[in-house]
N, C-alpha and C positions, 0 to 999 in steps of 0.2 A: 315615604314616611316624613311627615311634617315635624319641624322642630317645635319646641315649646313656645318660642317666640312667635312663630307663624300661627300657631293655634290661638295664642292670646290675641294676636292682631285680628284674626278671623272672628273671635268671640266679641272683641271690642266693636268691630264693624257691625256684627249682627245685633248687638245690644243697641247701638246708635240707630240702626234702621228700625228696630222694634219700637224704640221710644218715639220715633218720628211717625209711627203708624203705618209702615209699609206692610201690605198684605203678605201672609205667610208664603203663598205660592210664588209671588214675585221675589220675595227675599231669598227663598231657596234657589231660585234661578240666578239671582245676583251673586250669591255666595258661590254657587257652582261654577259660574262663568269667571268670576273674578279670581278665585283661589284654586281653580282646577281641582275641585273635589266633587264627589258624587252627590246626588241630591239627598241620599239618605244621610250622608255626613253633614250636609247643610242643615237638614232638619234636626239632627242631633245637636249641632252647634246652636241652632235657634232655641232648642229646648234648654240647653245649658245657659244661654244668655238670658232667657226669660226667667229661669230660676235665680240667676244672679240679680236680676232686677228686683225680684220679689224679696230676696234676702238682704239687699243693700239698704243702707240708711241714707240714700242720696236725696230723698224728698225733703221738702221744706219742713222744718220743725214748727211747732205751734207758735213759738215766739217769732219765727220768721214771717208769719202771715199777718202779724199785727202791724199797725202803722209804726214807722220808724220813730225812735226816741231821739230828738235833736240833742239833748243833753249828753246821752251816751255817745252819739256820733262825734260831738264836739270834744269829749274827753278822749276818745280814741285818736282823733286827729291831733290833739294837743300832744299826746304821747308820741305819736309818729313824728310830729314836728320837732320835738326835743331830740329824738334820735337822729333825724336828718341834719339838724344843726350841729350836733356833736360829731357826726361823721363828715361834715363839710360838704354835703350834697346840696349844692345851690339850686339845681333844677327842681329837685323834690321839695325843697323848702318852699320855693315859690308856688308850686302846685298845691302844697298843703295849706299855705296861707290863703290861697284863692278858695280852696274847698272849705276852710273854716269860715270865710266870709259868706259863702253860700249857705252854710248851716245856720249862721247867725241871722241871715235874712229869713230863713224858714221860721225862726222864732220871733220875727218882727223887729229885729234890731237893724237900725239904719246905720250903715257904715259910712264914715266920712272919708273922702279921699285925702291922703296925706301928701300927695305930690303937689308941689307948687305950680305945676303946669296943668293940673286938672281943673 
């Protein structure tokens, strides 16, 4: 008898393989060999995983398929920058500044180097 954790792991694996397009017969064999379950149990897991895929909301939303909005990205990065400065996370602060420069370049803004060595 499998534990709930083992079942969830099996379903997660089945879902990942279904999403990658692995044929049903091959996936049933993989599940059977990897988790030491019967082929009928493997097919039941595949059916459950397929139903989970159909019911889930993991696909891209309509706004995710549109081109990115540089202004919104810049606003989000600015917010995260303020948080990283407040918490004193220097590495993240540097990464966010670099990301903000990249977004500004998308908008056609030419950044000038501030380093005296540049």
